[in-house]
C-alpha positions as CSV (number, residue, x, y, z in Angstrom):
1,M,0.0,0.0,0.0
2,L,1.2,3.5,-0.8
3,P,0.7,6.7,1.3
4,S,-2.8,7.7,2.3
5,G,-4.2,11.1,3.2
6,I,-7.2,13.4,3.3
7,V,-8.2,15.3,0.2
8,E,-11.0,17.8,-0.4
9,K,-13.5,16.5,-3.0
10,R,-17.1,15.9,-3.7
11,C,-18.6,12.6,-2.5
12,H,-20.3,10.5,-5.2
13,F,-22.9,9.3,-2.7
14,C,-24.0,12.3,-0.6
15,N,-22.9,14.9,-3.2
16,K,-21.4,17.1,-0.5
17,R,-17.9,18.6,-0.8
18,G,-15.6,18.0,2.1
19,P,-12.7,16.0,3.4
20,V,-12.4,12.4,2.1
21,Y,-9.9,9.9,3.5
22,V,-8.1,8.2,0.6
23,E,-6.0,5.0,0.7
24,L,-3.8,4.5,-2.3
25,H,-3.0,1.0,-3.3
26,T,-0.2,-0.3,-5.5
27,K,-2.4,-1.7,-8.3
28,G,-3.6,1.9,-9.1
29,K,-6.8,1.5,-7.1
30,A,-7.8,4.0,-4.5
31,K,-10.3,3.5,-1.7
32,S,-11.9,6.7,-0.5
33,I,-14.2,7.2,2.6
34,C,-16.4,10.3,2.9
35,E,-16.2,11.9,6.3
36,K,-19.8,13.2,6.0
37,C,-21.7,10.0,5.0
38,Y,-19.0,7.4,5.8
39,K,-19.6,5.5,2.6
40,S,-16.6,4.2,0.7
41,E,-15.8,3.5,-2.9
42,I,-13.0,1.9,-4.7
43,A,-11.8,3.7,-7.8
44,V,-9.8,2.1,-10.7
45,P,-8.1,4.8,-12.7
46,R,-9.1,5.3,-16.3
47,Q,-6.4,5.3,-19.0
48,P,-5.8,8.7,-20.6
49,V,-6.8,9.2,-24.3
50,D,-4.6,11.1,-26.9
51,D,-5.2,14.6,-25.6
52,Q,-4.9,13.6,-22.0
53,D,-2.1,12.8,-19.5
54,T,-1.9,11.9,-15.8
55,C,-0.7,14.2,-13.1
56,G,2.7,13.1,-11.7
57,E,1.6,14.0,-8.2
58,C,-1.9,12.6,-7.7
59,D,-2.4,10.4,-10.9
60,V,-5.7,12.1,-11.9
61,I,-6.3,12.4,-15.6
62,V,-5.7,15.9,-17.0
63,N,-5.8,17.6,-20.4
64,K,-2.3,17.9,-22.0
65,S,-3.1,21.6,-22.5
66,D,-3.5,22.2,-18.8
67,R,-0.6,23.9,-16.9
68,Y,-1.8,22.9,-13.5
69,C,-3.6,19.8,-12.1
70,H,-7.3,20.6,-11.4
71,S,-7.2,18.1,-8.5
72,C,-4.0,18.9,-6.5
73,G,-2.7,22.1,-8.1
74,N,0.6,20.5,-9.2
75,L,2.5,22.2,-12.1
76,L,2.1,19.8,-15.0
77,E,4.5,21.1,-17.6
78,M,8.1,22.1,-16.9
79,R,11.2,22.5,-19.0
80,C,14.6,21.0,-18.5
81,K,17.1,23.7,-17.3
82,N,19.8,22.3,-19.6
83,C,18.1,21.7,-23.0
84,E,14.6,23.3,-22.6
85,K,12.8,20.1,-23.5
86,K,9.4,19.6,-21.9
87,V,9.5,17.3,-18.8
88,K,6.8,16.0,-16.5
89,S,6.8,16.9,-12.9
90,S,7.1,13.2,-12.1
91,D,10.3,12.8,-14.1
92,R,13.5,12.7,-12.2
93,F,15.8,13.1,-15.2
94,C,15.3,14.7,-18.6
95,S,14.8,12.0,-21.3
96,N,16.6,14.2,-23.9
97,C,19.9,15.1,-22.2
98,G,19.9,13.1,-18.9
99,E,20.0,16.3,-16.7
100,K,18.5,15.9,-13.2
101,V,15.1,17.6,-13.2
102,F,15.0,18.4,-9.5
């Protein structure tokens, strides 16, 4: 199991926005429990289509044209400081020149 935490989102059952406890599992599944109605759901992530990508921080599907993740606010597009090629925030090294991203 991966790190867990509390996120702010709308519950699919009670439709109220508030804190939701999320357990992230290694197979890409996430179990979330609403702190208002206490119902839980297990979500299996969708695969992105051509004009979509996944956030390197929270793995939610985002549009490739987005600069920031709509779920966690993570900066989605960065450039390598050495060669200026686009790199994802989840990349540790540039795939073009091998420069360390962070």
